[in-house]
N, C-alpha and C positions, 0 to 999 in steps of 0.2 A: 504494500500499499503507500502510493507516494505522497507527501506533502511539500507545500512550497518552502524554500529555505528559509523565507522570512517567517514562517510558522514556526520551524524547527529552532531557530535562533532565540525564540522568545524566552525570557526569564520567568522564574516562577512569580516574580512580583509582577510581571506584565500580566501574566495569567489572572491574577488575584485581582489587578486593578480592571482589567478586560479591554478590549479594544472598542472604540466607539463603532456599534452598530449603526448609527444613524436615528435611533429610536429608543425610548426607554422599556425596560422589560420589568413587569411587576408578577407577583406570584399570588395565586390562589391556593388553597389548601382544603383537600376533602378527606374527612376521617375514614379511618381503617376500624371494624368493629370485629372484637373476638366475642362471637356469640357465646362461648362457655362461660366466659368470666364477666358478660355484659359490660364490657369498658372498652373505650378507644385505646387501641395500642399503637397507632401511628397515624401520621397525616401525610398524604401523597401531596408534594409541591408541583402546581401547575402552572406553566408560564402563561402569562396574560400581558395584552399590550398597554399602552400608557393610560390609557381610559378604561382599562378593564376589556379591551378585545380579545376575543377567544384565540385559542392556539393556531386556528386556520391564519388569522390574519397575520400572526406573527411569523408563521412559517414560510409563508408566501414571500417573506422579506429575506429568507435566508438561502443562502448559496453556497456552492464549494469555497468561495472566497472568505467568507466571514463564519463559515460552520463551525469552526475551531474556537474562534473568539466566542461565539454564541453558547457552545457547550459549556465554556469555562465560565461565562457572565452567568447562567442559569444555575450553576452550582452554588457560586458565591452568592448570588441574590437570594436563592431558596435558603441557604445557611443562615445569612444575614437577617432576613425577615423572620424566620424560625426563631432565632435568638431573641429578635426584638418582641417577638409575641409570647415569649417564654414557653416554647415547646418543650415539655419534657419526656415526651414518648419518642418512638422511632420517626425518623423523618425518610422519606421515600423522594429519591431525586432521579429523574429520567435521564438518561445520557445517550449521546450519539455516537455508537461504535466506530463509526465513520470517520469521526472527528478526532479520536483518541489515536494520535501517533506512536505515543510512548507511554504505557499505562502508568509507570514510574513516576515519569515527568510531570504527567496531568495530576496525578494523586497529589502531588506537593503543593498544588496551588488549593487543592479542599483542605488539604491539613492546615496550611496557613490561615485559610478563611475561618475554620472553625476555632483556631486558636486566638485569631483576632476578634472575633465574636463572641467568643465564650462557649461554644455549642460542643456537647460530649460527641466525640468522634464516634463512640462505640454505639451511636444512635443512629447512624448512617445505613440506608440501604439504597444500591444503585439499581434500577431498571432499566433493562434495554427493552425497547417494544419491538414485537414481532413485526410493525408496520414498515420499519425501515429495512431496506433489502441490504443483505449481508453477504458482500462478495468473498469474504475471507473468513471462513469458519475457525481457522487455526488464529487469527488475530483476534476473535471475540474469545476464544478460548484463554488466550494470553492475558486478555483483560480480565476475567473472570477470576483465573489463578491469582493474578496480581493482587487484585482487591482482596480476595479472601485471605491472601498471605499476611496482608495489612488489617485484618481483623473486621472488616467491611463486610456486610451482607449483599448478596446479588440476588436479582429476580429477574425472571421472564415476564415482561408485560404483554396482554393481548394474546396470550398462546391460542391458538386456534384460528388465527387470522392470517397468518404469514409463513415466516420461513421455517418455523421451529417444527419438528417431528419429536416423537420418541427417542429417535437416535440422538437428537439435538439435546433434548432433556438429560437422557443418560452420560451424555459426554460434558455437557456445561455443568451439571449437578448444581443448579442454583439453590439457594437457602429457600426461596420463595417462587411459587409459580401462580401466576395471575391468570386464570381462565377468562379469555374474551367474553365481552357482553353479547356478541352473535351466539355464543354458544350456551350461554345462560338465558337468552330472551326465549320463556315460554318452554323451559327445560321440561317442565312437568306434563308437558303435552306432545312431547316429540322424543320418540323412542331412539332415533339415531344419534341426537344429542346426547341422551341417557348413556348409551353405549360409550361414546368417545369419551366423556367425562369419568365415566367409571373406569375405563383401561387407563386415563391419565390419573387418576387417584391413586390406583393400583400401582404404578410405577413410581409415583412420588412416595407412597408410605415405603416400598422397598428401599430407596435411597435417602430416606430422611428429609425430602422437601416439603414445606408446607404449601397447602393450597389455599389459593384465595380466590372468592368468585366476585368479579366486579360486574358492575353494571345492572346490580340488583334494583328492580322497579316494582316488583309486586310481592305480596304476602305468600303468593303461591309458588313463587320461584324460590324464595326464602326458605319456605317449609321443606320443598323438595330437597333442597341441597343441604339442609341441617340433618334431614332424614337419611342421608348418605354419608354423612361424616365429615361435612365440610363445617369449619368453624370461624373462618375468617371472611369478612365481608366488605363491600364497598359499593355504593351506587345512590342514587336519586331517593330509593325507599327510605334511605336514612337522612340523606343530607346533600345537597349540591356542593360543588367547590365554592369556599367564601373568599373574596378579594382582601388578602393581607388581612386576614381573621381565622381563628381556630374554633370551628363551632364546638360547643361543649356537650357533654354526655347529654345533659337536661333539653338541648336544643334538636336531637335526632328524632325524627318523625317515627321512624321504623320502632325506636325503642318506647315511645309514648304510647304506641297501640300496646305493648305489654302491660300497662298500668290500668 
């Protein structure tokens, strides 16, 4: 994987300060629920534009020339905002594997940001989305191994919508696997989806990978997944992403339904 020399020469301080993208980025946070303990165990940081514009608006302005700086700026912004909001749970940060030219070098900026803003490094989980085309499987494997060596947890996001197969799951061995919302939607009515999810859960149990169902929108979806052993959930049924805010447990609509 080739990157411009100008990118390779960037110092860690450059990564920390970020490259001017021409627009401001902000972060929204969506809670992740442990159904067994009835607690919020993490928040996923989701990039937004300066006025709260969605991720699509932001990514339409990202290209090969600024992708590296964007990836680093997102990490720093997520950590800075979470620290300012006094986030004490895990923090899930998305990363672009095609923007990581050297895992060890890019990790340094993350560590510096956590140190600068006083965020606990052991609470970071790095997610790679299935939606991005991964041309180099070995490169992604190196990233996962490097992050794990540093004590960071790793996750595959949107599983079932893109590149990953059971072979990828077995080789990458993420700490967390997030089932894509398309697999979750009306799963209680769809035998094919049920079969795929059951096989995925079976493999995850064998290798010690936790399973999270994202995109939960109805009680029926939740009930079915709880019934087959899933305990981690994320979706509008509980809370939409909140711009620069952490939705508290008492603010989750899905939890209110229990009372």
